[in-house]
Backbone as a printed PyTorch tensor [residue, N CA C, xyz], in Angstrom:
tensor([[[  0.8400,  -1.1780,   0.0140],
         [  0.0020,  -0.0030,   0.0100],
         [  0.8940,   1.2460,   0.0170]],

        [[  0.6100,   2.1400,  -0.9250],
         [  1.4300,   3.3200,  -1.0520],
         [  0.9140,   4.4550,  -0.1720]],

        [[  1.6180,   5.5470,  -0.1470],
         [  1.2100,   6.7380,   0.6380],
         [ -0.1040,   7.3180,   0.2200]],

        [[ -0.4310,   7.2490,  -1.0810],
         [ -1.6880,   7.7680,  -1.5270],
         [ -2.8350,   6.9390,  -1.0170]],

        [[ -2.6900,   5.6470,  -1.0070],
         [ -3.7410,   4.7500,  -0.4810],
         [ -3.9750,   5.0050,   1.0070]],

        [[ -2.8790,   5.1650,   1.7390],
         [ -2.9860,   5.4290,   3.1780],
         [ -3.6510,   6.7940,   3.4260]],

        [[ -3.3390,   7.7510,   2.6200],
         [ -3.9770,   9.0700,   2.7170],
         [ -5.4980,   9.0070,   2.4540]],

        [[ -5.8480,   8.2470,   1.4340],
         [ -7.2730,   8.1020,   1.1100],
         [ -8.0100,   7.3860,   2.2410]],

        [[ -7.4100,   6.3000,   2.7470],
         [ -8.0370,   5.6040,   3.8710],
         [ -8.1680,   6.4830,   5.0930]],

        [[ -7.1390,   7.3010,   5.3810],
         [ -7.2060,   8.2070,   6.5270],
         [ -8.3390,   9.2400,   6.3140]],

        [[ -8.4590,   9.7460,   5.1110],
         [ -9.5070,  10.7280,   4.8410],
         [-10.9020,  10.0980,   5.0120]],

        [[-11.0760,   8.9050,   4.4920],
         [-12.3510,   8.2260,   4.6690],
         [-12.6610,   7.9540,   6.1220]],

        [[-11.6350,   7.5320,   6.8870],
         [-11.8350,   7.2990,   8.3360],
         [-12.2320,   8.5590,   9.0500]],

        [[-11.6480,   9.6830,   8.7220],
         [-11.9900,  10.9510,   9.3220],
         [-13.4260,  11.3150,   8.9830]],

        [[-13.8270,  11.1540,   7.7210],
         [-15.2040,  11.4860,   7.3220],
         [-16.2120,  10.5930,   8.0150]],

        [[-15.9160,   9.2950,   8.1500],
         [-16.8300,   8.4100,   8.8750],
         [-16.9370,   8.7970,  10.3380]],

        [[-15.8010,   9.1420,  10.9550],
         [-15.8310,   9.6040,  12.3580],
         [-16.6180,  10.8470,  12.5150]],

        [[-16.5260,  11.8210,  11.5900],
         [-17.3280,  13.0590,  11.6850],
         [-18.8310,  12.7410,  11.5170]],

        [[-19.1690,  11.8430,  10.6100],
         [-20.5680,  11.4830,  10.4430],
         [-21.1600,  10.8060,  11.6680]],

        [[-20.4080,   9.9050,  12.2390],
         [-20.8480,   9.2380,  13.4610],
         [-21.0060,  10.2780,  14.5880]],

        [[-20.0610,  11.1760,  14.7240],
         [-20.1240,  12.2110,  15.7530],
         [-21.3860,  13.0550,  15.5660]],

        [[-21.6430,  13.4220,  14.3070],
         [-22.8520,  14.2410,  14.0450],
         [-24.1160,  13.4690,  14.4000]],

        [[-24.2050,  12.2180,  14.0710],
         [-25.3840,  11.4040,  14.3600],
         [-25.5760,  11.2510,  15.8790]],

        [[-24.5210,  11.0470,  16.5680],
         [-24.6210,  10.9080,  18.0520],
         [-25.0560,  12.1940,  18.6840]],

        [[-24.4420,  13.3110,  18.2680],
         [-24.7810,  14.6120,  18.8790],
         [-26.1650,  15.0740,  18.5020]],

        [[-26.6290,  14.8020,  17.3090],
         [-27.9110,  15.3080,  16.8840],
         [-29.0800,  14.4220,  17.3250]],

        [[-28.7880,  13.1800,  17.6700],
         [-29.8500,  12.2610,  18.0630],
         [-30.1730,  12.2380,  19.5350]],

        [[-29.5650,  13.1030,  20.3190],
         [-29.7740,  13.0860,  21.7700],
         [-31.2060,  13.3570,  22.1590]],

        [[-31.8160,  14.3770,  21.5720],
         [-33.1770,  14.6970,  21.9730],
         [-34.2340,  14.2090,  20.9680]],

        [[-33.8480,  13.5170,  19.9540],
         [-34.7650,  12.9440,  18.9900],
         [-35.2980,  13.9490,  17.9340]],

        [[-34.9240,  15.2180,  18.0810],
         [-35.3880,  16.2320,  17.1380],
         [-34.3310,  16.6130,  16.1040]],

        [[-33.1560,  16.0910,  16.2550],
         [-32.0410,  16.3600,  15.3600],
         [-31.8800,  17.8430,  15.1400]],

        [[-31.9740,  18.3250,  13.9370],
         [-31.7710,  19.7400,  13.6520],
         [-33.0490,  20.4370,  13.2220]],

        [[-34.1670,  19.9830,  13.7450],
         [-35.4490,  20.5610,  13.3840],
         [-35.5110,  22.0330,  13.8050]],

        [[-35.9340,  22.8890,  12.9540],
         [-36.0510,  24.2920,  13.2670],
         [-37.1480,  24.6100,  14.2860]],

        [[-38.0620,  23.6890,  14.4780],
         [-39.1670,  23.9500,  15.4130],
         [-38.9910,  23.3080,  16.7640]],

        [[-37.7730,  22.7510,  17.0140],
         [-37.6230,  21.9510,  18.2400],
         [-37.6860,  22.7650,  19.5380]],

        [[-37.3490,  24.0510,  19.5150],
         [-37.3820,  24.8570,  20.7550],
         [-38.7810,  25.0220,  21.3080]],

        [[-39.7660,  25.2600,  20.4170],
         [-41.1460,  25.4790,  20.9000],
         [-42.0610,  24.3620,  20.5330]],

        [[-41.5550,  23.1700,  20.3920],
         [-42.3160,  22.0430,  19.9430],
         [-43.1360,  21.4140,  21.0560]],

        [[-44.4440,  21.3910,  20.8730],
         [-45.2970,  20.8120,  21.8830],
         [-45.2160,  19.2630,  21.8590]],

        [[-44.8970,  18.7200,  20.7210],
         [-44.7860,  17.2450,  20.6020],
         [-43.5990,  16.7310,  21.4360]],

        [[-42.5420,  17.5180,  21.4130],
         [-41.3370,  17.1380,  22.1490],
         [-41.6280,  17.1610,  23.6450]],

        [[-42.3550,  18.1240,  24.1080],
         [-42.6490,  18.2490,  25.5490],
         [-43.6930,  17.2140,  25.9720]],

        [[-44.7110,  16.9530,  25.1460],
         [-45.8110,  16.1240,  25.5230],
         [-45.7090,  14.6730,  24.9600]],

        [[-44.7710,  14.4720,  24.0760],
         [-44.6460,  13.1420,  23.4760],
         [-45.6570,  12.8330,  22.3890]],

        [[-46.2150,  13.9020,  21.7720],
         [-47.1970,  13.7050,  20.7180],
         [-46.5590,  13.5640,  19.3450]],

        [[-47.3610,  13.7930,  18.3130],
         [-46.8510,  13.6880,  16.9680],
         [-46.1540,  14.9620,  16.5660]],

        [[-45.1940,  14.8210,  15.6820],
         [-44.3760,  15.9620,  15.2340],
         [-45.0630,  16.6520,  14.0400]],

        [[-45.4890,  17.8950,  14.2660],
         [-46.1480,  18.6180,  13.1770],
         [-45.2200,  18.9140,  12.0040]],

        [[-43.9310,  19.1540,  12.2820],
         [-43.0020,  19.4420,  11.2160],
         [-42.8250,  18.1990,  10.3130]],

        [[-42.7530,  17.0440,  10.9320],
         [-42.6140,  15.7940,  10.1610],
         [-43.8990,  15.4930,   9.3630]],

        [[-45.0440,  15.7290,   9.9740],
         [-46.3170,  15.5170,   9.2460],
         [-46.4360,  16.4680,   8.0570]],

        [[-46.0090,  17.7160,   8.2280],
         [-46.0570,  18.6720,   7.1510],
         [-45.0910,  18.2440,   6.0260]],

        [[-43.9020,  17.8160,   6.3940],
         [-42.9520,  17.3750,   5.4000],
         [-43.4980,  16.2170,   4.5840]],

        [[-44.0650,  15.2150,   5.2640],
         [-44.6430,  14.0690,   4.5720],
         [-45.8180,  14.4270,   3.7070]],

        [[-46.6550,  15.3450,   4.1830],
         [-47.7990,  15.8040,   3.4080],
         [-47.3460,  16.4750,   2.1190]],

        [[-46.3100,  17.3130,   2.2110],
         [-45.7720,  17.9910,   1.0070],
         [-45.1490,  17.0360,   0.0380]],

        [[-44.4380,  16.0150,   0.5790],
         [-43.7880,  15.0060,  -0.2650],
         [-44.8550,  14.1790,  -1.0280]],

        [[-45.8920,  13.7820,  -0.3360],
         [-46.9550,  12.9930,  -0.9380],
         [-47.6940,  13.8120,  -1.9970]],

        [[-47.8790,  15.1060,  -1.7370],
         [-48.5520,  15.9610,  -2.6950],
         [-47.6630,  16.1210,  -3.9350]],

        [[-46.3570,  16.3100,  -3.7550],
         [-45.4360,  16.4690,  -4.8680],
         [-45.3470,  15.1890,  -5.6950]],

        [[-45.3260,  14.0480,  -5.0370],
         [-45.2430,  12.7840,  -5.7560],
         [-46.5790,  12.4760,  -6.4740]],

        [[-47.6680,  12.9170,  -5.9110],
         [-48.9780,  12.7050,  -6.5480],
         [-49.1560,  13.5410,  -7.8070]],

        [[-48.4630,  14.6810,  -7.8670],
         [-48.5900,  15.5880,  -9.0400],
         [-47.7280,  15.1580, -10.1840]],

        [[-46.7290,  14.3110,  -9.9500],
         [-45.8390,  13.9100, -11.0000],
         [-46.5570,  13.0030, -12.0100]],

        [[-46.3590,  13.2170, -13.2830],
         [-46.9810,  12.3370, -14.2820],
         [-46.3260,  10.9550, -14.2440]],

        [[-47.1370,   9.9760, -14.3210],
         [-46.6470,   8.5670, -14.2970],
         [-46.1700,   8.2190, -15.7090]],

        [[-45.0190,   7.6050, -15.8100],
         [-44.5630,   7.3390, -17.1660],
         [-43.6270,   6.2750, -17.3180]]])
């Protein structure tokens, strides 16, 4: 294995470590990086997430409008 191969493996290892770090840090409260997490009633009461429901509703609407082909 040459120095270039070792450099590429080191870069990949660093990127994987950063991804794992991000997932661990963002998954602590279950809301990840949601913009509504500070005033979220679902987070406090354990109910359904309105931001997620809105996202899914928009995705379904967008997929429903696409022509089938």
